[in-house]
MARTOR-646461 format. One record per residue: x, y, z of N, C-alpha, C in turn; residue number from 1. Coordinates in steps of 0.2 Angstrom, whole numbers, plus 2048, in hexadecimal, padded with zeros to 3 digits. Example, Ala and Ser with C-alpha at 12.3 -4.5 7.8 and 13.67 -1.06 7.14 Angstrom:
<n_xx 842; n_yy 7E4; n_zz 827; ca_xx 83E; ca_yy 7EA; ca_zz 827; c_xx 842; c_yy 7F0; c_zz 827; n 1> .
<n_xx 840; n_yy 7F5; n_zz 823; ca_xx 844; ca_yy 7FB; ca_zz 824; c_xx 840; c_yy 800; c_zz 827; n 2> .
***
This chain:
<n_xx 804; n_yy 7FA; n_zz 800; ca_xx 800; ca_yy 800; ca_zz 800; c_xx 804; c_yy 806; c_zz 800; n 1> .
<n_xx 802; n_yy 80B; n_zz 7FC; ca_xx 807; ca_yy 811; ca_zz 7FC; c_xx 805; c_yy 816; c_zz 802; n 2> .
<n_xx 80A; n_yy 81A; n_zz 803; ca_xx 80A; ca_yy 81F; ca_zz 808; c_xx 805; c_yy 824; c_zz 807; n 3> .
<n_xx 801; n_yy 826; n_zz 80C; ca_xx 7FC; ca_yy 82C; ca_zz 80C; c_xx 7FF; c_yy 832; c_zz 80A; n 4> .
<n_xx 7FC; n_yy 835; n_zz 804; ca_xx 7FF; ca_yy 83C; ca_zz 802; c_xx 7FA; c_yy 842; c_zz 803; n 5> .
<n_xx 7F4; n_yy 840; n_zz 804; ca_xx 7EE; ca_yy 845; ca_zz 805; c_xx 7E9; c_yy 843; c_zz 80A; n 6> .
<n_xx 7E6; n_yy 848; n_zz 80C; ca_xx 7E0; ca_yy 847; ca_zz 811; c_xx 7DB; c_yy 84D; c_zz 80F; n 7> .
<n_xx 7D5; n_yy 84B; n_zz 80F; ca_xx 7CF; ca_yy 850; ca_zz 80E; c_xx 7CB; c_yy 850; c_zz 814; n 8> .
<n_xx 7CA; n_yy 856; n_zz 817; ca_xx 7C6; ca_yy 856; ca_zz 81D; c_xx 7C0; c_yy 85A; c_zz 81B; n 9> .
<n_xx 7BA; n_yy 858; n_zz 81E; ca_xx 7B4; ca_yy 85B; ca_zz 81D; c_xx 7B2; c_yy 860; c_zz 823; n 10> .
<n_xx 7B3; n_yy 866; n_zz 822; ca_xx 7B2; ca_yy 86B; ca_zz 827; c_xx 7AB; c_yy 86E; c_zz 827; n 11> .
<n_xx 7A7; n_yy 86F; n_zz 82C; ca_xx 7A1; ca_yy 872; ca_zz 82C; c_xx 7A1; c_yy 879; c_zz 82B; n 12> .
<n_xx 7A7; n_yy 87C; n_zz 82C; ca_xx 7A8; ca_yy 883; ca_zz 82B; c_xx 7AB; c_yy 885; c_zz 825; n 13> .
<n_xx 7B0; n_yy 881; n_zz 823; ca_xx 7B4; ca_yy 883; ca_zz 81D; c_xx 7B3; c_yy 87E; c_zz 817; n 14> .
<n_xx 7AF; n_yy 879; n_zz 817; ca_xx 7AE; ca_yy 874; ca_zz 812; c_xx 7B4; c_yy 86F; c_zz 812; n 15> .
<n_xx 7B6; n_yy 86D; n_zz 80C; ca_xx 7BB; ca_yy 869; ca_zz 80B; c_xx 7C2; c_yy 86C; c_zz 80C; n 16> .
<n_xx 7C6; n_yy 869; n_zz 810; ca_xx 7CD; ca_yy 86B; ca_zz 811; c_xx 7D2; c_yy 866; c_zz 80F; n 17> .
<n_xx 7D6; n_yy 867; n_zz 80A; ca_xx 7DB; ca_yy 862; ca_zz 807; c_xx 7E2; c_yy 863; c_zz 80A; n 18> .
<n_xx 7E5; n_yy 85E; n_zz 80C; ca_xx 7EC; ca_yy 85E; ca_zz 80F; c_xx 7F0; c_yy 859; c_zz 80B; n 19> .
<n_xx 7F5; n_yy 85C; n_zz 808; ca_xx 7F9; ca_yy 857; ca_zz 803; c_xx 801; c_yy 858; c_zz 805; n 20> .
<n_xx 804; n_yy 852; n_zz 804; ca_xx 80C; ca_yy 852; ca_zz 804; c_xx 80E; c_yy 852; c_zz 7FD; n 21> .
<n_xx 813; n_yy 857; n_zz 7FB; ca_xx 815; ca_yy 857; ca_zz 7F4; c_xx 81C; c_yy 85B; c_zz 7F4; n 22> .
<n_xx 81E; n_yy 85D; n_zz 7EF; ca_xx 824; ca_yy 861; ca_zz 7EE; c_xx 823; c_yy 868; c_zz 7EB; n 23> .
<n_xx 827; n_yy 86D; n_zz 7ED; ca_xx 826; ca_yy 874; ca_zz 7EA; c_xx 828; c_yy 873; c_zz 7E2; n 24> .
<n_xx 825; n_yy 877; n_zz 7DE; ca_xx 826; ca_yy 877; ca_zz 7D7; c_xx 82D; c_yy 879; c_zz 7D5; n 25> .
<n_xx 82F; n_yy 87F; n_zz 7D8; ca_xx 835; ca_yy 882; ca_zz 7D6; c_xx 83B; c_yy 87E; c_zz 7D9; n 26> .
<n_xx 83C; n_yy 87C; n_zz 7DF; ca_xx 842; ca_yy 879; ca_zz 7E2; c_xx 841; c_yy 872; c_zz 7E3; n 27> .
<n_xx 83B; n_yy 86F; n_zz 7E3; ca_xx 83A; ca_yy 868; ca_zz 7E5; c_xx 83A; c_yy 867; c_zz 7EC; n 28> .
<n_xx 839; n_yy 86C; n_zz 7F1; ca_xx 83A; ca_yy 86B; ca_zz 7F8; c_xx 833; c_yy 867; c_zz 7FA; n 29> .
<n_xx 834; n_yy 862; n_zz 7FF; ca_xx 82E; ca_yy 85F; ca_zz 801; c_xx 82A; c_yy 864; c_zz 805; n 30> .
<n_xx 823; n_yy 863; n_zz 804; ca_xx 81E; ca_yy 868; ca_zz 807; c_xx 818; c_yy 865; c_zz 809; n 31> .
<n_xx 814; n_yy 868; n_zz 80E; ca_xx 80D; ca_yy 866; ca_zz 80F; c_xx 809; c_yy 86C; c_zz 80D; n 32> .
<n_xx 804; n_yy 86B; n_zz 80A; ca_xx 7FF; ca_yy 870; ca_zz 808; c_xx 7F8; c_yy 86F; c_zz 80B; n 33> .
<n_xx 7F5; n_yy 875; n_zz 80D; ca_xx 7EF; ca_yy 875; ca_zz 810; c_xx 7EA; c_yy 879; c_zz 80B; n 34> .
<n_xx 7E5; n_yy 877; n_zz 808; ca_xx 7E1; ca_yy 87B; ca_zz 803; c_xx 7DA; c_yy 87A; c_zz 805; n 35> .
<n_xx 7D6; n_yy 87F; n_zz 803; ca_xx 7CF; ca_yy 87F; ca_zz 804; c_xx 7CD; c_yy 885; c_zz 800; n 36> .
<n_xx 7C6; n_yy 886; n_zz 7FF; ca_xx 7C3; ca_yy 88B; ca_zz 7FB; c_xx 7BF; c_yy 890; c_zz 7FF; n 37> .
<n_xx 7C2; n_yy 896; n_zz 801; ca_xx 7BF; ca_yy 89B; ca_zz 805; c_xx 7B9; c_yy 89E; c_zz 801; n 38> .
<n_xx 7B4; n_yy 8A0; n_zz 805; ca_xx 7AE; ca_yy 8A3; ca_zz 801; c_xx 7B0; c_yy 8A9; c_zz 7FD; n 39> .
<n_xx 7AE; n_yy 8A9; n_zz 7F7; ca_xx 7B0; ca_yy 8AE; ca_zz 7F2; c_xx 7B7; c_yy 8AE; c_zz 7EF; n 40> .
<n_xx 7BB; n_yy 8A9; n_zz 7F1; ca_xx 7C2; ca_yy 8A8; ca_zz 7EE; c_xx 7C2; c_yy 8A1; c_zz 7EB; n 41> .
<n_xx 7C8; n_yy 8A1; n_zz 7E8; ca_xx 7CA; ca_yy 89A; ca_zz 7E5; c_xx 7CD; c_yy 896; c_zz 7EA; n 42> .
<n_xx 7D0; n_yy 890; n_zz 7E7; ca_xx 7D3; ca_yy 88B; ca_zz 7EB; c_xx 7DA; c_yy 88E; c_zz 7EE; n 43> .
<n_xx 7DB; n_yy 88F; n_zz 7F4; ca_xx 7E1; ca_yy 892; ca_zz 7F7; c_xx 7E3; c_yy 88F; c_zz 7FE; n 44> .
<n_xx 7E9; n_yy 891; n_zz 800; ca_xx 7EB; ca_yy 88E; ca_zz 807; c_xx 7F3; c_yy 88E; c_zz 807; n 45> .
<n_xx 7F5; n_yy 88D; n_zz 80D; ca_xx 7FD; ca_yy 88D; ca_zz 80D; c_xx 800; c_yy 887; c_zz 80B; n 46> .
<n_xx 807; n_yy 888; n_zz 809; ca_xx 80B; ca_yy 882; ca_zz 808; c_xx 811; c_yy 883; c_zz 80E; n 47> .
<n_xx 812; n_yy 87D; n_zz 811; ca_xx 818; ca_yy 87D; ca_zz 816; c_xx 81D; c_yy 879; c_zz 813; n 48> .
<n_xx 822; n_yy 87C; n_zz 810; ca_xx 828; ca_yy 879; ca_zz 80D; c_xx 82E; c_yy 878; c_zz 811; n 49> .
<n_xx 832; n_yy 873; n_zz 811; ca_xx 838; ca_yy 872; ca_zz 815; c_xx 83E; c_yy 871; c_zz 810; n 50> .
<n_xx 842; n_yy 876; n_zz 811; ca_xx 848; ca_yy 876; ca_zz 80C; c_xx 84F; c_yy 874; c_zz 810; n 51> .
<n_xx 84E; n_yy 86F; n_zz 814; ca_xx 854; ca_yy 86C; ca_zz 817; c_xx 859; c_yy 86A; c_zz 812; n 52> .
<n_xx 85F; n_yy 86A; n_zz 813; ca_xx 864; ca_yy 867; ca_zz 80E; c_xx 863; c_yy 860; c_zz 80E; n 53> .
<n_xx 862; n_yy 85D; n_zz 813; ca_xx 860; ca_yy 855; ca_zz 813; c_xx 859; c_yy 854; c_zz 812; n 54> .
<n_xx 858; n_yy 851; n_zz 80C; ca_xx 851; ca_yy 850; ca_zz 80A; c_xx 84D; c_yy 84B; c_zz 80E; n 55> .
<n_xx 851; n_yy 846; n_zz 811; ca_xx 84E; ca_yy 841; ca_zz 816; c_xx 84B; c_yy 845; c_zz 81C; n 56> .
<n_xx 84F; n_yy 84A; n_zz 81E; ca_xx 84C; ca_yy 84E; ca_zz 824; c_xx 846; c_yy 852; c_zz 822; n 57> .
<n_xx 847; n_yy 855; n_zz 81C; ca_xx 841; ca_yy 859; ca_zz 81A; c_xx 83B; c_yy 855; c_zz 819; n 58> .
<n_xx 83B; n_yy 84F; n_zz 816; ca_xx 835; ca_yy 84B; ca_zz 816; c_xx 833; c_yy 848; c_zz 81D; n 59> .
<n_xx 837; n_yy 847; n_zz 821; ca_xx 835; ca_yy 845; ca_zz 828; c_xx 831; c_yy 84B; c_zz 82B; n 60> .
<n_xx 833; n_yy 851; n_zz 82A; ca_xx 82F; ca_yy 857; ca_zz 82D; c_xx 829; c_yy 857; c_zz 829; n 61> .
<n_xx 828; n_yy 856; n_zz 823; ca_xx 822; ca_yy 856; ca_zz 81F; c_xx 81D; c_yy 851; c_zz 822; n 62> .
<n_xx 820; n_yy 84B; n_zz 822; ca_xx 81C; ca_yy 845; ca_zz 825; c_xx 819; c_yy 847; c_zz 82C; n 63> .
<n_xx 81D; n_yy 84A; n_zz 830; ca_xx 81B; ca_yy 84B; ca_zz 837; c_xx 816; c_yy 851; c_zz 837; n 64> .
<n_xx 817; n_yy 856; n_zz 833; ca_xx 812; ca_yy 85B; ca_zz 833; c_xx 80B; c_yy 858; c_zz 830; n 65> .
<n_xx 80C; n_yy 855; n_zz 82A; ca_xx 806; ca_yy 852; ca_zz 827; c_xx 802; c_yy 84D; c_zz 82C; n 66> .
<n_xx 805; n_yy 849; n_zz 830; ca_xx 802; ca_yy 845; ca_zz 835; c_xx 7FF; c_yy 849; c_zz 83A; n 67> .
<n_xx 801; n_yy 84F; n_zz 83C; ca_xx 7FE; ca_yy 853; ca_zz 841; c_xx 7F8; c_yy 857; c_zz 83F; n 68> .
<n_xx 7F7; n_yy 858; n_zz 839; ca_xx 7F1; ca_yy 85B; ca_zz 836; c_xx 7EB; c_yy 857; c_zz 836; n 69> .
<n_xx 7E7; n_yy 858; n_zz 83B; ca_xx 7E0; ca_yy 855; ca_zz 83B; c_xx 7DB; c_yy 85A; c_zz 839; n 70> .
<n_xx 7D5; n_yy 859; n_zz 83A; ca_xx 7CF; ca_yy 85E; ca_zz 838; c_xx 7D0; c_yy 864; c_zz 83C; n 71> .
<n_xx 7D1; n_yy 863; n_zz 843; ca_xx 7D2; ca_yy 869; ca_zz 847; c_xx 7D8; c_yy 86E; c_zz 845; n 72> .
<n_xx 7DD; n_yy 86B; n_zz 843; ca_xx 7E3; ca_yy 86F; ca_zz 841; c_xx 7E2; c_yy 872; c_zz 83A; n 73> .
<n_xx 7DF; n_yy 86E; n_zz 836; ca_xx 7DD; ca_yy 871; ca_zz 82F; c_xx 7D8; c_yy 877; c_zz 82F; n 74> .
<n_xx 7D3; n_yy 876; n_zz 834; ca_xx 7CF; ca_yy 87C; ca_zz 835; c_xx 7D2; c_yy 882; c_zz 838; n 75> .
<n_xx 7D7; n_yy 881; n_zz 83C; ca_xx 7DB; ca_yy 887; ca_zz 83F; c_xx 7DE; c_yy 88A; c_zz 839; n 76> .
<n_xx 7E2; n_yy 886; n_zz 835; ca_xx 7E5; ca_yy 889; ca_zz 82F; c_xx 7E0; c_yy 88D; c_zz 82A; n 77> .
<n_xx 7DB; n_yy 889; n_zz 829; ca_xx 7D6; ca_yy 88C; ca_zz 824; c_xx 7D3; c_yy 893; c_zz 827; n 78> .
<n_xx 7D2; n_yy 893; n_zz 82E; ca_xx 7CF; ca_yy 899; ca_zz 831; c_xx 7D4; c_yy 89F; c_zz 830; n 79> .
<n_xx 7DB; n_yy 89D; n_zz 831; ca_xx 7E0; ca_yy 8A3; ca_zz 830; c_xx 7E0; c_yy 8A5; c_zz 829; n 80> .
<n_xx 7E0; n_yy 8A1; n_zz 824; ca_xx 7E0; ca_yy 8A3; ca_zz 81D; c_xx 7DA; c_yy 8A7; c_zz 81C; n 81> .
<n_xx 7D4; n_yy 8A4; n_zz 81E; ca_xx 7CE; ca_yy 8A8; ca_zz 81D; c_xx 7CE; c_yy 8AF; c_zz 81F; n 82> .
<n_xx 7D0; n_yy 8B0; n_zz 825; ca_xx 7D1; ca_yy 8B6; ca_zz 828; c_xx 7D5; c_yy 8BB; c_zz 824; n 83> .
<n_xx 7DB; n_yy 8B9; n_zz 822; ca_xx 7DF; ca_yy 8BD; ca_zz 81D; c_xx 7DB; c_yy 8BE; c_zz 817; n 84> .
<n_xx 7D8; n_yy 8B9; n_zz 814; ca_xx 7D5; ca_yy 8BA; ca_zz 80D; c_xx 7CF; c_yy 8BF; c_zz 80E; n 85> .
<n_xx 7CB; n_yy 8BF; n_zz 814; ca_xx 7C6; ca_yy 8C3; ca_zz 815; c_xx 7C8; c_yy 8CA; c_zz 816; n 86> .
<n_xx 7CE; n_yy 8CB; n_zz 819; ca_xx 7D1; ca_yy 8D2; ca_zz 819; c_xx 7D3; c_yy 8D5; c_zz 812; n 87> .
<n_xx 7D5; n_yy 8D0; n_zz 80E; ca_xx 7D7; ca_yy 8D3; ca_zz 807; c_xx 7D0; c_yy 8D5; c_zz 803; n 88> .
<n_xx 7CB; n_yy 8D1; n_zz 804; ca_xx 7C5; ca_yy 8D2; ca_zz 800; c_xx 7C0; c_yy 8D7; c_zz 802; n 89> .
<n_xx 7C1; n_yy 8D9; n_zz 809; ca_xx 7BD; ca_yy 8DE; ca_zz 80C; c_xx 7BD; c_yy 8E5; c_zz 809; n 90> .
***
């Protein structure tokens, strides 16, 4: 069985929240992305990239962060992004 690379949470407040493990496009650094669709905006959210010289250590950090993100943590991230986005669109 392959390693889990994504999670989708169903939030009563924010709808679907997608959490993925991937790499950055430019440098190929391992990252965790948290994405959702705020009201009135498109698909957005933060990427947490790890640029350690040792790729094994960087992937261990990604795995650790990914494992720690549950529905509650995903909603906190979505809330913070939503607050920033609402400040921009007001």
